[in-house]
N, C-alpha and C positions, 0 to 999 in steps of 0.2 A: 504494500500500500504506500501511497504518497501522502504525507502529512504536510500541509502548508500552514506555516505559522505567520499569522497576520496581526501584528501588534497595533497597527494604526489603519484599520480598514476604512474605506471611504465609499460613499455613494457617488460614483462617477456619473456626471451629466455631460453628454457629448452633443455639441451643437455644430451642425454642418452649415457653414456660412461662406458664401462667395465674397471675395474682395473685402475681407474683414480688416478693419483698421481702428485705431484708437479714436474716440470722439464721434464715431458714427452711430446710426440707429439701424438696427437689423431686426427683421422678422424671420422666424424659423417655422417650418411646417411641423416639425416634431422634435422632441428632445429624447435622446436615447439614454436610458438609465442602466447602469451596469454595477454589479457588486465589485468594487475596485479596491485599490491598494495593490502593491506589487505582488504580494503573496496570493491574493485571490485571482489575479491575472494568471499567475503560474498554475494555480489549481484548475482553473477553467480550461486552459490549453491542454494540460495533462489529461484531464477528463475527456476532452474532445478526441484525443489521440488514444483513448482506450484504457487509461489507467483508472484504478479505484482510488478516490481522493477524499480525504477528510480535511476540513479547514478548522483550525483552532486559533484563538486570539481574544481580543477585547472588542466588545460592542457596547453602545450606549444609546438610550432613548429611542424615539420613533424612527430616526434615521437608521439606527442599528437594526430595528425590526425590518426595515425595507431592505437593507443590505443582506440580512440573513435569508429573507424570502427569495431575493434574486439569486443568491448563491445556491440555494436548494433547487430553484427552477433550472439552473444550469447543470444539475446532476451531482453536485458534491454533497457529502455529508458535512454537518457542522457541529461544532462543540465550542461554544464561546463563553467566556467569563463576562458577565454583565457588570458594568461599572457606572458610576454617577456621571451625569452630563449628557452630551449629545455627540454621537459619532459625526465625523467631518463629512463635508461634501467637497468634491473637486470638480471643477468646470473646465472642459477642454473645448476650445474653439478650433474646428478643423477647417482649413482653407486649402483645397487641393492644389498641389504644386508649390506650396509654401510651407514654412515651418508652422506647426500647430502652436497655439497659445494655451497655457495652463494656468489656472488660478487654484491654489491648494490651501485649504484650511488646516489649522494645526491639530485638531482632534481633542478628545477629552483628556483630562488629567487622571492618571492612575495612581493608586496608593501602594504602599508596601504590601498591604493585605491582598490587593488585586494581583500583584506580581506573584505572591506566594500561591494564590489560587490557580494561576495559570501554570506554574511549574507542576503543581499536583495534577492538573488536568492533562498536561502534556504527557506526564509519566503514565497516566492511565490509558492514554490513547495510542501511544507508540508501542509497536511490537518489534521483535528481533527481525532484522532484514529490511525494515522500512526505510524509505528515503524521505528525510524531513527537510523541507525547503524553507529557510528563514530569509524573508525578503522585505525590504522597505525600511522606512523611518521608524524611530521609536517614539512613542507618545510622550507628551509632557508628564513629568513625574516619575518616569521609568529610569532606573539606574543605567548609566552608560554601558555597563558590562552585562546587561540583561541577556544579550545574545550569547556571551561566553558561558553564562550559567545554564542557558537552555541547551547549548551544545554539549555540555557535560552531562546534563540530564538525558539527552538522546544517547550518548555513548554508554551510559549505565544500562540503557535498555537494549544494548547491542544492535542499535540502528546507526545510521549515518546522517550527517547534516551538511547541507549546502548553505553557504552564507552569501547573501547579496545585500550589502549595506555600505555605508560611507562614513567618513570622518572617524570620530572617536569610537563609535560602535563597531566599525570595521576593524580598527586597530585592536580593540579588546577581544573581538571575536576571533581574529587571526591568532592571537596568543593562546586561545583555547584549543587550537588545532582541529578545525572542521575537516570533514572528508573532502569537501569541495568549496571553492570560493569563486565568485564571478564579479570581479571589479572591472571598471572600465579604465582606460588609460589615465585620465585625470585623477581617478581615485588611487591608482598605483603611484602616481607622482606625488600626491598629497601624503600617502603613507610613507614614501621614501624621503620626502622633503626635497625633491629635486626633479628637474625635467628628465624624461626618458625618451631617447630617440627610438624610432621604429626599429632600427637595425640592432639595438641592444635589448629590445623587449624580450626576445627569446631567452636570453641569459637571465633576465630579471624574473621571468615566469618560472624558469627552471630552478632558480635559487629558492623561491617560495615553495615550490614543489619538494625540494630536498629537505625542507623543514618538517615534512611529514604530511603535507596536504596532497591527497591522492590526485585531485584534479584542480589545476589553476586555469581558469577560463577568463582570459582578458578580452573584453569586448572592444572592438574597433569601429562600432557603428556600421555604417554602410560599407566599410572596408573589410568586414568580416570579423575574424577573431584570431588570437594567438592562444594556444592551449598547451599546457604541460601536463603530462601524465605518463606513468610507467617508465620514467627515466628519459623520456623524449619530449620534443616540442613539435607541434603541428600548426601550420598556417592554414586558415580557412578563408576562402574567397567565395563571395556570393555574386549572383548575376545582378547586373544593373536593372533597376526597375523605376517606374514612375511612382514615387511614394505618395500614398494618400495621407497617412500619418504614421510617424515612427513611434508614437507613444505606445508603450507596452510591448515593443518588439524584443527588448531584452528579457522581459518576463516570459514572453512566448518561447524564447530560446531555452530558458530554464525549464519550462514545462515540457518541451520536446526532449531535452537532455534527460530530465528526471524520469519521464515515461520509459525511455530506452534503458537507462541504468537499472531502474526497478525491475523491469521485465527480465533482464539477464542476471540480476543479483549484484549488489554493490560489493566490489572486491578491491583490496588494496592496490593491486597492479592489474588493471584491465588489459585485455588483449588488444592488439592493434586493430583487429576487426571491430571490437566493441567501441574503441575510441573513435574510429572513423564513422561508424553508424550513429553514435550519439551526437557527434559534432555535426554531421549532415542533417539529422532529423531536427536537432535544436535550431540550427541555422535556417533550415527550410521553414520551420514554424515561425521564426522571427521575420523572415521575408514575407510569408503569407500574411502575418499580422499587418505589416506595413502596406499591404494592398487593400485593407479594409478600413472603413470609417470607424467601426467599433474598436475599442482597445482591449488587448489581452484576448485575442481570438486567433483562429486559423481555420483553414479548410483542409481536411485530411487528404482529399484527392490532390489538391494543389500542393500540399506538403510532399506527397509521393513524387509528383512531377518535378518539383524544385530540387529534391534530393539528387536527381540525376544531373542537375546543372551546377551543383556546388562542388568546388575543388578542395580537397584536403590533402596537404602535402607535408611530409615530415621534413623539418628544417634543422633539427638537432637530434 
C-alpha cells in the first residue's frame, strides 16, 4: 500500500482564465475543486495508476470536510486527525501557454497534542513493505523536525519513506535518513548553501545517495531529472510539450514512482530494470499532468505512450 502523509492539505480551486493579468476583471464558467496539497496530489496519481492508497494528515473545519469528501471520491482511503481552525484553500489561475499563478493560504495551526495524535495514527496505518510519501509544507505550529520523527516512525514499522519538502524541514528530514528524497535543484542548492552547476549535479546526487538514501531524485522541471540509486546516476529526459500547467507535475512524478516501487517491493538496491521503469513511469505521469488543466492528475493511457518517449541514460 501507498500511504500519503498530508500535513497541510488544501482545497485547491482551479480557474481557467485566458489572458489573465493583475488588475483585470474575469468571469469563469466553472471552478474546479480538487483535494490538494502535494501529498494528496501524489495519492491521487498513484491511485489512478492502480495503487491502493491511504491518505493521513491534518484537516480542519468545513473546508476539511470538503477536502476529505473529494479525496474519497477520487478513490483513496482517508485517516485524518481533526484539528481546530479551518483547512486552507489554494487558488490556481491557469492561462494556457503561460506560467500559472498560485495564491496559497497558510493552513490551521496544530498543537503538540495534534502532532502526537498523528504519529499514533500513522503507526496504526502503516504496515511492513508500505511506501509512505511525505510531501509538502508543514502547518503553523508543527515542529520543524516533524518529518524526521515521522520517518523514524515509518522505519519502526518496517516500511519506507519518501520525503519531498524544502528548507529546514528538508534538512531535518534528510538527517533522519529517508528511503527516498525528491528535491529540486534550488532546494539542493539551499541545502548545500551554494550554487550547483548541471555538470556537477550527478556527483552531488551520488554523495547524498552514499549517505544511505536509496533513491535521490533531483527534479529539473521541464528538463527532466537526475537520479541516484544502486550506486549509479541516471539522467532522465522528457519530450517537449505545450504545457497547460506545470502545477502538480512533481507530485505526479512521485505518484508514478511510488506506484512502481510499491508494486515491485521497496529494496535497498533496486535493479537497473526497476530504476528505469520507475523513472519512466514517474516522469510520464509528470508530463501527463502538465497536459491537463487539473493539478495532480494523469491519464494512464497517455502515461503508457509517454513512457516510450522518455530517455533514461546512466551517466555515472
